[in-house]
All heavy atoms as TSV, in Angstrom:
chain	resi	resn	atom	element	x	y	z
A	1	LYS	N	N	-44.424	45.379	45.887
A	1	LYS	CA	C	-43.865	46.265	46.846
A	1	LYS	C	C	-42.772	47.162	46.220
A	1	LYS	O	O	-42.675	48.356	46.485
A	1	LYS	CB	C	-43.258	45.584	48.075
A	1	LYS	CG	C	-44.219	44.974	49.002
A	1	LYS	CD	C	-44.836	46.101	49.845
A	1	LYS	CE	C	-45.607	45.600	50.928
A	1	LYS	NZ	N	-46.248	46.667	51.601
A	2	ALA	N	N	-41.915	46.548	45.391
A	2	ALA	CA	C	-40.943	47.346	44.736
A	2	ALA	C	C	-41.490	48.435	43.787
A	2	ALA	O	O	-40.998	49.586	43.821
A	2	ALA	CB	C	-40.024	46.404	43.835
A	3	GLU	N	N	-42.576	48.002	43.109
A	3	GLU	CA	C	-43.196	49.094	42.210
A	3	GLU	C	C	-43.806	50.218	43.022
A	3	GLU	O	O	-43.667	51.357	42.608
A	3	GLU	CB	C	-44.245	48.288	41.324
A	3	GLU	CG	C	-44.858	49.202	40.245
A	3	GLU	CD	C	-45.763	48.433	39.410
A	3	GLU	OE1	O	-45.395	47.428	38.802
A	3	GLU	OE2	O	-47.039	48.837	39.336
A	4	GLU	N	N	-44.410	49.892	44.135
A	4	GLU	CA	C	-44.972	50.925	45.067
A	4	GLU	C	C	-43.912	51.886	45.506
A	4	GLU	O	O	-44.177	53.078	45.734
A	4	GLU	CB	C	-45.656	50.297	46.160
A	4	GLU	CG	C	-46.949	49.539	45.838
A	4	GLU	CD	C	-47.510	48.787	46.994
A	4	GLU	OE1	O	-47.059	48.991	48.166
A	4	GLU	OE2	O	-48.492	48.024	46.786
A	5	ALA	N	N	-42.734	51.362	45.758
A	5	ALA	CA	C	-41.644	52.189	46.177
A	5	ALA	C	C	-40.914	52.828	45.096
A	5	ALA	O	O	-39.828	53.539	45.358
A	5	ALA	CB	C	-40.623	51.329	47.086
A	6	GLY	N	N	-41.240	52.634	43.853
A	6	GLY	CA	C	-40.649	53.268	42.689
A	6	GLY	C	C	-39.275	52.575	42.364
A	6	GLY	O	O	-38.454	53.127	41.683
A	7	CYS	N	N	-39.361	51.308	42.662
A	7	CYS	CA	C	-38.098	50.493	42.290
A	7	CYS	C	C	-38.441	49.414	41.276
A	7	CYS	O	O	-39.563	49.173	41.060
A	7	CYS	CB	C	-37.562	49.778	43.588
A	7	CYS	SG	S	-37.022	50.956	44.853
A	8	LYS	N	N	-37.412	48.750	40.744
A	8	LYS	CA	C	-37.592	47.807	39.774
A	8	LYS	C	C	-36.921	46.448	40.253
A	8	LYS	O	O	-35.786	46.474	40.854
A	8	LYS	CB	C	-36.909	48.125	38.492
A	8	LYS	CG	C	-37.234	47.194	37.330
A	8	LYS	CD	C	-36.742	47.807	36.047
A	8	LYS	CE	C	-37.113	46.927	34.838
A	8	LYS	NZ	N	-36.774	47.556	33.580
A	9	VAL	N	N	-37.602	45.317	40.135
A	9	VAL	CA	C	-37.047	43.996	40.410
A	9	VAL	C	C	-36.406	43.367	39.253
A	9	VAL	O	O	-37.030	43.307	38.135
A	9	VAL	CB	C	-38.059	43.071	41.020
A	9	VAL	CG1	C	-37.528	41.658	41.331
A	9	VAL	CG2	C	-38.732	43.647	42.322
A	10	VAL	N	N	-35.120	42.998	39.416
A	10	VAL	CA	C	-34.435	42.334	38.238
A	10	VAL	C	C	-34.040	40.956	38.669
A	10	VAL	O	O	-33.435	40.734	39.662
A	10	VAL	CB	C	-33.115	43.181	37.865
A	10	VAL	CG1	C	-32.460	42.414	36.821
A	10	VAL	CG2	C	-33.508	44.594	37.496
A	11	LEU	N	N	-34.570	39.887	37.954
A	11	LEU	CA	C	-34.189	38.470	38.289
A	11	LEU	C	C	-32.875	38.206	37.730
A	11	LEU	O	O	-32.477	38.575	36.583
A	11	LEU	CB	C	-35.296	37.596	37.681
A	11	LEU	CG	C	-36.704	37.805	38.141
A	11	LEU	CD1	C	-37.657	36.796	37.469
A	11	LEU	CD2	C	-36.815	37.683	39.614
A	12	VAL	N	N	-32.037	37.536	38.551
A	12	VAL	CA	C	-30.629	37.226	38.205
A	12	VAL	C	C	-30.534	35.702	38.501
A	12	VAL	O	O	-30.897	35.161	39.451
A	12	VAL	CB	C	-29.695	38.009	39.089
A	12	VAL	CG1	C	-28.247	37.552	38.842
A	12	VAL	CG2	C	-29.798	39.495	38.761
A	13	ASN	N	N	-29.815	35.137	37.550
A	13	ASN	CA	C	-29.480	33.648	37.593
A	13	ASN	C	C	-28.340	33.562	38.703
A	13	ASN	O	O	-27.225	34.064	38.476
A	13	ASN	CB	C	-28.985	33.003	36.377
A	13	ASN	CG	C	-28.722	31.583	36.445
A	13	ASN	OD1	O	-28.726	31.004	37.548
A	13	ASN	ND2	N	-28.398	30.934	35.245
A	14	PRO	N	N	-28.560	32.937	39.843
A	14	PRO	CA	C	-27.589	32.918	40.898
A	14	PRO	C	C	-26.461	31.823	40.719
A	14	PRO	O	O	-25.602	31.735	41.566
A	14	PRO	CB	C	-28.441	32.552	42.144
A	14	PRO	CG	C	-29.535	31.721	41.619
A	14	PRO	CD	C	-29.849	32.270	40.257
A	15	ALA	N	N	-26.530	31.102	39.579
A	15	ALA	CA	C	-25.533	30.107	39.327
A	15	ALA	C	C	-24.056	30.671	39.411
A	15	ALA	O	O	-23.738	31.691	38.739
A	15	ALA	CB	C	-25.698	29.435	38.065
A	16	HIS	N	N	-23.213	30.047	40.192
A	16	HIS	CA	C	-21.806	30.450	40.233
A	16	HIS	C	C	-21.477	31.708	41.019
A	16	HIS	O	O	-20.401	32.178	41.032
A	16	HIS	CB	C	-21.137	30.320	38.938
A	16	HIS	CG	C	-21.258	29.062	38.232
A	16	HIS	ND1	N	-20.839	27.856	38.662
A	16	HIS	CD2	C	-22.075	28.760	37.105
A	16	HIS	CE1	C	-21.231	26.885	37.842
A	16	HIS	NE2	N	-22.002	27.452	36.862
A	17	THR	N	N	-22.565	32.388	41.513
A	17	THR	CA	C	-22.242	33.683	42.066
A	17	THR	C	C	-21.437	33.625	43.401
A	17	THR	O	O	-20.713	34.513	43.767
A	17	THR	CB	C	-23.490	34.465	42.430
A	17	THR	OG1	O	-24.348	33.645	43.220
A	17	THR	CG2	C	-24.260	34.914	41.122
A	18	THR	N	N	-21.485	32.510	44.097
A	18	THR	CA	C	-20.598	32.252	45.282
A	18	THR	C	C	-19.203	31.866	44.862
A	18	THR	O	O	-18.355	31.993	45.751
A	18	THR	CB	C	-21.287	31.287	46.251
A	18	THR	OG1	O	-21.385	29.988	45.626
A	18	THR	CG2	C	-22.528	31.698	46.797
A	19	GLN	N	N	-19.035	31.299	43.812
A	19	GLN	CA	C	-17.727	30.715	43.373
A	19	GLN	C	C	-16.983	31.758	42.579
A	19	GLN	O	O	-15.785	31.659	42.500
A	19	GLN	CB	C	-17.879	29.472	42.731
A	19	GLN	CG	C	-18.587	28.475	43.569
A	19	GLN	CD	C	-18.307	26.979	43.149
A	19	GLN	OE1	O	-17.418	26.734	42.426
A	19	GLN	NE2	N	-19.059	26.073	43.794
A	20	MET	N	N	-17.607	32.732	41.907
A	20	MET	CA	C	-16.900	33.734	41.035
A	20	MET	C	C	-16.366	34.840	41.987
A	20	MET	O	O	-17.096	35.352	42.885
A	20	MET	CB	C	-17.899	34.257	40.031
A	20	MET	CG	C	-17.250	35.262	39.108
A	20	MET	SD	S	-18.473	36.031	37.956
A	20	MET	CE	C	-19.099	34.568	37.123
A	21	CYS	N	N	-15.124	35.180	41.735
A	21	CYS	CA	C	-14.514	36.289	42.502
A	21	CYS	C	C	-15.179	37.612	41.952
A	21	CYS	O	O	-15.212	37.900	40.763
A	21	CYS	CB	C	-13.034	36.286	42.247
A	21	CYS	SG	S	-12.260	37.565	43.151
A	22	SER	N	N	-15.653	38.341	42.952
A	22	SER	CA	C	-16.321	39.649	42.533
A	22	SER	C	C	-15.312	40.670	42.119
A	22	SER	O	O	-15.731	41.659	41.505
A	22	SER	CB	C	-17.133	40.235	43.707
A	22	SER	OG	O	-16.437	40.415	44.833
A	23	THR	N	N	-14.034	40.471	42.263
A	23	THR	CA	C	-12.916	41.471	41.824
A	23	THR	C	C	-12.439	41.067	40.428
A	23	THR	O	O	-12.376	41.918	39.525
A	23	THR	CB	C	-11.911	41.537	42.884
A	23	THR	OG1	O	-12.431	42.034	44.123
A	23	THR	CG2	C	-10.742	42.452	42.349
A	24	CYS	N	N	-11.950	39.875	40.267
A	24	CYS	CA	C	-11.330	39.497	39.045
A	24	CYS	C	C	-12.131	38.512	38.089
A	24	CYS	O	O	-11.785	38.363	37.056
A	24	CYS	CB	C	-9.946	38.918	39.343
A	24	CYS	SG	S	-9.990	37.156	40.010
A	25	GLY	N	N	-13.172	37.879	38.647
A	25	GLY	CA	C	-14.000	37.042	37.826
A	25	GLY	C	C	-13.591	35.588	37.842
A	25	GLY	O	O	-14.209	34.733	37.171
A	26	ALA	N	N	-12.453	35.260	38.568
A	26	ALA	CA	C	-12.034	33.897	38.525
A	26	ALA	C	C	-12.894	32.959	39.268
A	26	ALA	O	O	-13.599	33.409	40.250
A	26	ALA	CB	C	-10.601	33.810	39.166
A	27	ILE	N	N	-13.034	31.734	38.858
A	27	ILE	CA	C	-13.937	30.778	39.606
A	27	ILE	C	C	-13.053	30.130	40.625
A	27	ILE	O	O	-12.021	29.513	40.342
A	27	ILE	CB	C	-14.469	29.709	38.629
A	27	ILE	CG1	C	-15.348	30.348	37.489
A	27	ILE	CG2	C	-15.233	28.684	39.362
A	27	ILE	CD1	C	-16.610	31.062	38.123
A	28	VAL	N	N	-13.524	30.196	41.917
A	28	VAL	CA	C	-12.784	29.536	43.052
A	28	VAL	C	C	-13.753	28.596	43.607
A	28	VAL	O	O	-14.701	28.928	44.233
A	28	VAL	CB	C	-12.512	30.699	44.107
A	28	VAL	CG1	C	-11.784	30.133	45.265
A	28	VAL	CG2	C	-11.693	31.775	43.398
A	29	LYS	N	N	-13.490	27.303	43.483
A	29	LYS	CA	C	-14.301	26.178	43.912
A	29	LYS	C	C	-14.317	26.206	45.390
A	29	LYS	O	O	-13.330	26.429	46.094
A	29	LYS	CB	C	-13.855	24.938	43.377
A	29	LYS	CG	C	-13.875	24.696	41.885
A	29	LYS	CD	C	-15.332	24.597	41.424
A	29	LYS	CE	C	-15.424	24.402	39.941
A	29	LYS	NZ	N	-16.667	24.351	39.427
A	30	LYS	N	N	-15.651	25.995	45.970
A	30	LYS	CA	C	-15.866	25.968	47.352
A	30	LYS	C	C	-16.780	24.771	47.702
A	30	LYS	O	O	-17.626	24.383	46.940
A	30	LYS	CB	C	-16.363	27.259	47.928
A	30	LYS	CG	C	-15.551	28.458	47.714
A	30	LYS	CD	C	-16.407	29.696	48.161
A	30	LYS	CE	C	-15.776	30.949	47.766
A	30	LYS	NZ	N	-15.686	31.164	46.384
A	31	THR	N	N	-16.721	24.399	48.972
A	31	THR	CA	C	-17.804	23.496	49.407
A	31	THR	C	C	-18.848	24.382	50.093
A	31	THR	O	O	-18.572	25.519	50.419
A	31	THR	CB	C	-17.249	22.411	50.494
A	31	THR	OG1	O	-16.727	23.123	51.591
A	31	THR	CG2	C	-16.060	21.637	49.828
A	32	LEU	N	N	-19.917	23.860	50.502
A	32	LEU	CA	C	-20.992	24.597	51.183
A	32	LEU	C	C	-20.464	25.047	52.575
A	32	LEU	O	O	-20.909	25.963	53.182
A	32	LEU	CB	C	-22.287	23.771	51.380
A	32	LEU	CG	C	-23.046	23.592	50.067
A	32	LEU	CD1	C	-24.251	22.713	50.303
A	32	LEU	CD2	C	-23.504	24.960	49.572
A	33	SER	N	N	-19.559	24.329	53.207
A	33	SER	CA	C	-19.034	24.680	54.491
A	33	SER	C	C	-17.983	25.760	54.432
A	33	SER	O	O	-17.706	26.389	55.527
A	33	SER	CB	C	-18.478	23.451	55.233
A	33	SER	OG	O	-17.342	22.927	54.527
A	34	ASP	N	N	-17.490	26.072	53.281
A	34	ASP	CA	C	-16.525	27.253	53.162
A	34	ASP	C	C	-17.290	28.463	53.255
A	34	ASP	O	O	-18.084	28.787	52.420
A	34	ASP	CB	C	-15.718	27.160	51.854
A	34	ASP	CG	C	-14.843	25.940	51.663
A	34	ASP	OD1	O	-14.336	25.464	52.739
A	34	ASP	OD2	O	-14.632	25.457	50.541
A	35	ARG	N	N	-17.021	29.299	54.332
A	35	ARG	CA	C	-17.683	30.549	54.550
A	35	ARG	C	C	-16.935	31.781	54.112
A	35	ARG	O	O	-17.369	32.972	54.119
A	35	ARG	CB	C	-18.039	30.643	56.033
A	35	ARG	CG	C	-18.951	29.591	56.518
A	35	ARG	CD	C	-20.164	29.252	55.753
A	35	ARG	NE	N	-21.003	30.401	55.472
A	35	ARG	CZ	C	-21.893	30.477	54.391
A	35	ARG	NH1	N	-21.983	29.385	53.585
A	35	ARG	NH2	N	-22.549	31.510	54.200
A	36	VAL	N	N	-15.683	31.526	53.720
A	36	VAL	CA	C	-14.851	32.760	53.355
A	36	VAL	C	C	-14.369	32.476	51.858
A	36	VAL	O	O	-13.887	31.412	51.459
A	36	VAL	CB	C	-13.581	32.860	54.295
A	36	VAL	CG1	C	-12.658	33.971	53.718
A	36	VAL	CG2	C	-14.048	33.111	55.700
A	37	HIS	N	N	-14.514	33.530	51.035
A	37	HIS	CA	C	-14.116	33.519	49.747
A	37	HIS	C	C	-12.601	34.037	49.616
A	37	HIS	O	O	-12.248	35.044	50.207
A	37	HIS	CB	C	-14.917	34.498	48.833
A	37	HIS	CG	C	-14.336	34.764	47.467
A	37	HIS	ND1	N	-14.411	33.840	46.420
A	37	HIS	CD2	C	-13.521	35.681	46.943
A	37	HIS	CE1	C	-13.899	34.362	45.334
A	37	HIS	NE2	N	-13.223	35.497	45.701
A	38	THR	N	N	-11.623	33.121	49.240
A	38	THR	CA	C	-10.254	33.456	49.162
A	38	THR	C	C	-9.857	33.238	47.693
A	38	THR	O	O	-9.749	32.085	47.262
A	38	THR	CB	C	-9.424	32.677	50.156
A	38	THR	OG1	O	-9.981	32.829	51.452
A	38	THR	CG2	C	-7.984	32.996	50.115
A	39	CYS	N	N	-9.514	34.346	46.974
A	39	CYS	CA	C	-9.187	34.135	45.588
A	39	CYS	C	C	-7.685	34.021	45.479
A	39	CYS	O	O	-6.934	34.907	45.868
A	39	CYS	CB	C	-9.658	35.384	44.759
A	39	CYS	SG	S	-9.255	35.282	42.997
A	40	SER	N	N	-7.210	32.928	44.867
A	40	SER	CA	C	-5.860	32.658	44.602
A	40	SER	C	C	-5.272	33.560	43.463
A	40	SER	O	O	-4.047	33.630	43.250
A	40	SER	CB	C	-5.584	31.218	44.408
A	40	SER	OG	O	-6.372	30.774	43.286
A	41	HIS	N	N	-6.158	34.046	42.679
A	41	HIS	CA	C	-5.750	34.873	41.497
A	41	HIS	C	C	-5.464	36.318	41.868
A	41	HIS	O	O	-4.462	36.784	41.428
A	41	HIS	CB	C	-6.786	34.779	40.358
A	41	HIS	CG	C	-6.966	33.391	39.767
A	41	HIS	ND1	N	-7.865	32.516	40.392
A	41	HIS	CD2	C	-6.447	32.853	38.700
A	41	HIS	CE1	C	-7.786	31.397	39.668
A	41	HIS	NE2	N	-6.914	31.579	38.674
A	42	CYS	N	N	-6.382	36.939	42.572
A	42	CYS	CA	C	-6.150	38.387	42.853
A	42	CYS	C	C	-5.949	38.684	44.366
A	42	CYS	O	O	-5.571	39.746	44.718
A	42	CYS	CB	C	-7.327	39.186	42.378
A	42	CYS	SG	S	-8.845	38.973	43.378
A	43	GLY	N	N	-6.093	37.641	45.232
A	43	GLY	CA	C	-5.783	37.812	46.645
A	43	GLY	C	C	-7.036	38.293	47.447
A	43	GLY	O	O	-6.840	38.509	48.694
A	44	LEU	N	N	-8.186	38.490	46.924
A	44	LEU	CA	C	-9.293	38.992	47.581
A	44	LEU	C	C	-9.779	37.982	48.629
A	44	LEU	O	O	-9.837	36.777	48.361
A	44	LEU	CB	C	-10.497	39.204	46.708
A	44	LEU	CG	C	-11.797	39.629	47.303
A	44	LEU	CD1	C	-11.700	41.034	47.896
A	44	LEU	CD2	C	-13.007	39.537	46.281
A	45	ILE	N	N	-10.039	38.485	49.867
A	45	ILE	CA	C	-10.527	37.633	50.980
A	45	ILE	C	C	-11.711	38.396	51.553
A	45	ILE	O	O	-11.587	39.531	51.960
A	45	ILE	CB	C	-9.480	37.489	52.131
A	45	ILE	CG1	C	-8.185	36.691	51.525
A	45	ILE	CG2	C	-10.089	36.634	53.198
A	45	ILE	CD1	C	-7.065	36.668	52.397
A	46	MET	N	N	-12.917	37.744	51.485
A	46	MET	CA	C	-14.065	38.367	52.104
A	46	MET	C	C	-15.224	37.184	52.406
A	46	MET	O	O	-14.987	36.101	51.894
A	46	MET	CB	C	-14.761	39.350	51.168
A	46	MET	CG	C	-15.356	38.813	49.904
A	46	MET	SD	S	-16.397	40.031	49.011
A	46	MET	CE	C	-15.421	41.516	49.024
A	47	ASP	N	N	-16.182	37.598	53.170
A	47	ASP	CA	C	-17.161	36.655	53.376
A	47	ASP	C	C	-17.853	36.180	52.126
A	47	ASP	O	O	-18.018	36.898	51.162
A	47	ASP	CB	C	-18.308	37.404	54.284
A	47	ASP	CG	C	-19.380	36.511	54.561
A	47	ASP	OD1	O	-19.239	35.673	55.614
A	47	ASP	OD2	O	-20.346	36.494	53.904
A	48	ARG	N	N	-18.132	34.913	52.174
A	48	ARG	CA	C	-18.660	34.220	50.869
A	48	ARG	C	C	-19.943	34.909	50.398
A	48	ARG	O	O	-20.137	35.125	49.229
A	48	ARG	CB	C	-18.847	32.733	51.183
A	48	ARG	CG	C	-19.655	31.994	50.178
A	48	ARG	CD	C	-20.060	30.594	50.747
A	48	ARG	NE	N	-20.756	29.851	49.681
A	48	ARG	CZ	C	-20.286	28.563	49.368
A	48	ARG	NH1	N	-19.311	28.097	49.922
A	48	ARG	NH2	N	-20.950	28.013	48.434
A	49	ASP	N	N	-20.829	35.182	51.368
A	49	ASP	CA	C	-22.152	35.846	50.988
A	49	ASP	C	C	-21.936	37.276	50.550
A	49	ASP	O	O	-22.727	37.622	49.583
A	49	ASP	CB	C	-23.110	35.796	52.235
A	49	ASP	CG	C	-23.445	34.297	52.585
A	49	ASP	OD1	O	-23.350	33.401	51.752
A	49	ASP	OD2	O	-23.784	34.194	53.739
A	50	LEU	N	N	-21.013	37.929	51.025
A	50	LEU	CA	C	-20.796	39.263	50.569
A	50	LEU	C	C	-20.280	39.294	49.080
A	50	LEU	O	O	-20.643	40.035	48.270
A	50	LEU	CB	C	-19.801	40.046	51.457
A	50	LEU	CG	C	-19.426	41.399	51.010
A	50	LEU	CD1	C	-20.631	42.335	50.848
A	50	LEU	CD2	C	-18.448	42.068	52.023
A	51	ASN	N	N	-19.319	38.348	48.783
A	51	ASN	CA	C	-18.811	38.140	47.519
A	51	ASN	C	C	-19.953	37.883	46.522
A	51	ASN	O	O	-20.042	38.443	45.500
A	51	ASN	CB	C	-17.825	37.006	47.516
A	51	ASN	CG	C	-17.209	36.736	46.093
A	51	ASN	OD1	O	-16.543	37.610	45.613
A	51	ASN	ND2	N	-17.523	35.620	45.614
A	52	ALA	N	N	-20.888	36.973	46.983
A	52	ALA	CA	C	-21.990	36.571	46.102
A	52	ALA	C	C	-22.871	37.737	45.889
A	52	ALA	O	O	-23.426	37.947	44.750
A	52	ALA	CB	C	-22.741	35.421	46.659
A	53	SER	N	N	-23.196	38.551	46.909
A	53	SER	CA	C	-24.042	39.678	46.731
A	53	SER	C	C	-23.471	40.717	45.787
A	53	SER	O	O	-24.227	41.272	45.010
A	53	SER	CB	C	-24.394	40.309	48.132
A	53	SER	OG	O	-23.187	40.959	48.608
A	54	ARG	N	N	-22.182	40.874	45.741
A	54	ARG	CA	C	-21.602	41.844	44.886
A	54	ARG	C	C	-21.730	41.261	43.370
A	54	ARG	O	O	-22.032	42.055	42.468
A	54	ARG	CB	C	-20.089	42.023	45.145
A	54	ARG	CG	C	-19.935	42.843	46.393
A	54	ARG	CD	C	-18.427	43.057	46.615
A	54	ARG	NE	N	-18.236	43.990	47.776
A	54	ARG	CZ	C	-17.204	44.413	48.199
A	54	ARG	NH1	N	-16.057	44.185	47.604
A	54	ARG	NH2	N	-17.137	45.215	49.279
A	55	ASN	N	N	-21.526	40.038	43.241
A	55	ASN	CA	C	-21.773	39.378	41.867
A	55	ASN	C	C	-23.188	39.523	41.465
A	55	ASN	O	O	-23.442	39.872	40.227
A	55	ASN	CB	C	-21.375	37.915	41.906
A	55	ASN	CG	C	-19.902	37.746	41.878
A	55	ASN	OD1	O	-19.144	38.566	41.264
A	55	ASN	ND2	N	-19.403	36.759	42.543
A	56	ILE	N	N	-24.184	39.307	42.273
A	56	ILE	CA	C	-25.553	39.412	42.024
A	56	ILE	C	C	-25.878	40.942	41.583
A	56	ILE	O	O	-26.690	41.142	40.645
A	56	ILE	CB	C	-26.525	38.858	43.159
A	56	ILE	CG1	C	-26.282	37.397	43.164
A	56	ILE	CG2	C	-27.993	39.242	42.886
A	56	ILE	CD1	C	-26.853	36.718	44.408
A	57	MET	N	N	-25.392	41.879	42.388
A	57	MET	CA	C	-25.591	43.259	42.058
A	57	MET	C	C	-25.057	43.588	40.679
A	57	MET	O	O	-25.747	44.202	39.905
A	57	MET	CB	C	-24.994	44.106	43.100
A	57	MET	CG	C	-25.072	45.619	42.882
A	57	MET	SD	S	-26.715	46.295	42.913
A	57	MET	CE	C	-26.842	46.526	44.665
A	58	ARG	N	N	-23.862	43.122	40.362
A	58	ARG	CA	C	-23.269	43.439	39.035
A	58	ARG	C	C	-24.055	42.854	37.929
A	58	ARG	O	O	-24.351	43.547	36.899
A	58	ARG	CB	C	-21.808	42.892	39.041
A	58	ARG	CG	C	-21.129	43.151	37.721
A	58	ARG	CD	C	-19.692	42.501	37.705
A	58	ARG	NE	N	-19.636	41.212	38.219
A	58	ARG	CZ	C	-20.010	40.075	37.592
A	58	ARG	NH1	N	-20.566	40.201	36.388
A	58	ARG	NH2	N	-19.984	38.910	38.163
A	59	LEU	N	N	-24.488	41.584	38.144
A	59	LEU	CA	C	-25.343	40.913	37.125
A	59	LEU	C	C	-26.645	41.681	36.831
A	59	LEU	O	O	-27.108	41.890	35.749
A	59	LEU	CB	C	-25.630	39.511	37.444
A	59	LEU	CG	C	-24.374	38.625	37.405
A	59	LEU	CD1	C	-24.697	37.166	37.970
A	59	LEU	CD2	C	-23.819	38.428	35.918
A	60	GLY	N	N	-27.245	42.159	38.005
A	60	GLY	CA	C	-28.531	42.848	37.877
A	60	GLY	C	C	-28.335	44.252	37.145
A	60	GLY	O	O	-29.193	44.606	36.261
A	61	LEU	N	N	-27.270	44.899	37.498
A	61	LEU	CA	C	-26.985	46.146	36.862
A	61	LEU	C	C	-26.711	45.984	35.334
A	61	LEU	O	O	-27.125	46.772	34.560
A	61	LEU	CB	C	-25.912	46.911	37.579
A	61	LEU	CG	C	-26.242	47.440	38.921
A	61	LEU	CD1	C	-24.942	47.987	39.605
A	61	LEU	CD2	C	-27.327	48.481	38.874
A	62	GLN	N	N	-26.005	44.966	35.078
A	62	GLN	CA	C	-25.723	44.684	33.678
A	62	GLN	C	C	-26.920	44.374	32.877
A	62	GLN	O	O	-27.170	44.784	31.740
A	62	GLN	CB	C	-24.781	43.483	33.467
A	62	GLN	CG	C	-23.301	43.772	33.821
A	62	GLN	CD	C	-22.403	42.522	33.791
A	62	GLN	OE1	O	-22.940	41.315	33.745
A	62	GLN	NE2	N	-21.128	42.754	33.865
A	63	SER	N	N	-27.863	43.620	33.509
A	63	SER	CA	C	-29.117	43.251	32.858
A	63	SER	C	C	-29.957	44.615	32.593
A	63	SER	O	O	-30.602	44.726	31.595
A	63	SER	CB	C	-29.927	42.366	33.788
A	63	SER	OG	O	-31.229	42.064	33.148
A	64	LEU	N	N	-29.943	45.495	33.616
A	64	LEU	CA	C	-30.703	46.688	33.402
A	64	LEU	C	C	-30.112	47.573	32.258
A	64	LEU	O	O	-30.807	48.217	31.450
A	64	LEU	CB	C	-30.623	47.532	34.647
A	64	LEU	CG	C	-31.658	47.103	35.708
A	64	LEU	CD1	C	-31.415	48.091	36.978
A	64	LEU	CD2	C	-33.070	47.297	35.300
A	65	ALA	N	N	-28.787	47.547	32.221
A	65	ALA	CA	C	-28.076	48.428	31.152
A	65	ALA	C	C	-28.375	47.853	29.788
A	65	ALA	O	O	-28.516	48.569	28.806
A	65	ALA	CB	C	-26.559	48.363	31.427
A	66	ASN	N	N	-28.560	46.428	29.626
A	66	ASN	CA	C	-28.749	45.803	28.372
A	66	ASN	C	C	-30.249	46.040	27.970
A	66	ASN	O	O	-30.445	45.891	26.771
A	66	ASN	CB	C	-28.541	44.333	28.435
A	66	ASN	CG	C	-27.083	44.044	28.578
A	66	ASN	OD1	O	-26.229	44.856	28.213
A	66	ASN	ND2	N	-26.735	42.845	29.148
A	67	THR	N	N	-31.111	46.366	28.796
A	67	THR	CA	C	-32.524	46.641	28.407
A	67	THR	C	C	-32.820	48.033	28.170
A	67	THR	O	O	-33.889	48.414	27.618
A	67	THR	CB	C	-33.586	46.084	29.529
A	67	THR	OG1	O	-33.210	46.832	30.756
A	67	THR	CG2	C	-33.366	44.579	29.743
A	68	ALA	N	N	-31.928	48.926	28.535
A	68	ALA	CA	C	-32.085	50.401	28.316
A	68	ALA	C	C	-31.836	50.847	26.932
A	68	ALA	O	O	-31.162	50.298	26.126
A	68	ALA	CB	C	-31.235	51.178	29.455
Protein backbone atom coordinates (compact mmCIF):
# COMPACT_ATOMS: atom_id res chain seq x y z
CA LYS A 1 0.00 0.00 0.00
CA ALA A 2 2.78 2.44 0.86
CA GLU A 3 4.53 1.81 -2.44
CA GLU A 4 1.28 2.34 -4.38
CA ALA A 5 0.90 5.69 -2.60
CA GLY A 6 4.48 6.68 -3.43
CA CYS A 7 5.62 6.26 0.16
CA LYS A 8 8.33 4.24 1.83
CA VAL A 9 8.00 2.03 4.91
CA VAL A 10 10.89 2.22 7.37
CA LEU A 11 11.12 -0.38 10.12
CA VAL A 12 12.15 1.02 13.51
CA ASN A 13 13.14 -0.87 16.65
CA PRO A 14 10.52 0.29 19.18
CA ALA A 15 12.69 -0.55 22.22
CA HIS A 16 12.70 2.26 24.80
CA THR A 17 10.65 4.64 22.62
CA THR A 18 8.07 5.11 25.39
CA GLN A 19 10.72 5.68 28.04
CA MET A 20 13.02 8.03 26.10
CA CYS A 21 12.15 11.72 26.31
CA SER A 22 11.46 13.01 22.80
CA THR A 23 12.87 16.43 23.73
CA CYS A 24 16.09 15.74 25.64
CA GLY A 25 16.67 11.99 25.17
CA ALA A 26 16.72 11.15 28.88
CA ILE A 27 15.38 7.74 29.89
CA VAL A 28 12.37 8.10 32.18
CA LYS A 29 11.31 4.74 33.64
CA LYS A 30 7.57 4.01 33.59
CA THR A 31 5.21 1.17 34.32
CA LEU A 32 2.66 0.10 31.73
CA SER A 33 -0.04 1.88 33.71
CA ASP A 34 1.78 5.24 33.49
CA ARG A 35 -0.02 7.07 30.65
CA VAL A 36 1.78 10.43 30.90
CA HIS A 37 5.43 11.04 30.11
CA THR A 38 6.91 13.47 32.66
CA CYS A 39 10.60 14.21 32.17
CA SER A 40 12.44 15.25 35.32
CA HIS A 41 15.38 16.44 33.20
CA CYS A 42 13.75 18.96 30.82
CA GLY A 43 10.23 19.24 32.25
CA LEU A 44 8.36 17.88 29.21
CA ILE A 45 4.88 16.58 30.03
CA MET A 46 2.85 14.83 27.31
CA ASP A 47 0.87 11.70 26.58
CA ARG A 48 3.10 8.62 26.68
CA ASP A 49 1.99 7.46 23.22
CA LEU A 50 2.60 10.86 21.64
CA ASN A 51 6.10 10.91 23.13
CA ALA A 52 6.78 7.43 21.71
CA SER A 53 5.44 8.39 18.29
CA ARG A 54 7.82 11.37 18.15
CA ASN A 55 10.73 9.08 19.02
CA ILE A 56 9.69 6.56 16.35
CA MET A 57 9.39 9.32 13.75
CA ARG A 58 12.86 10.65 14.61
CA LEU A 59 14.39 7.16 14.41
CA GLY A 60 12.73 6.53 11.06
CA LEU A 61 13.94 9.82 9.61
CA GLN A 62 17.46 9.15 10.90
CA SER A 63 17.38 5.74 9.25
CA LEU A 64 16.32 7.29 5.93
CA ALA A 65 19.07 9.92 6.17
CA ASN A 66 21.69 7.21 6.78
CA THR A 67 20.66 5.27 3.66
CA ALA A 68 20.66 8.31 1.36
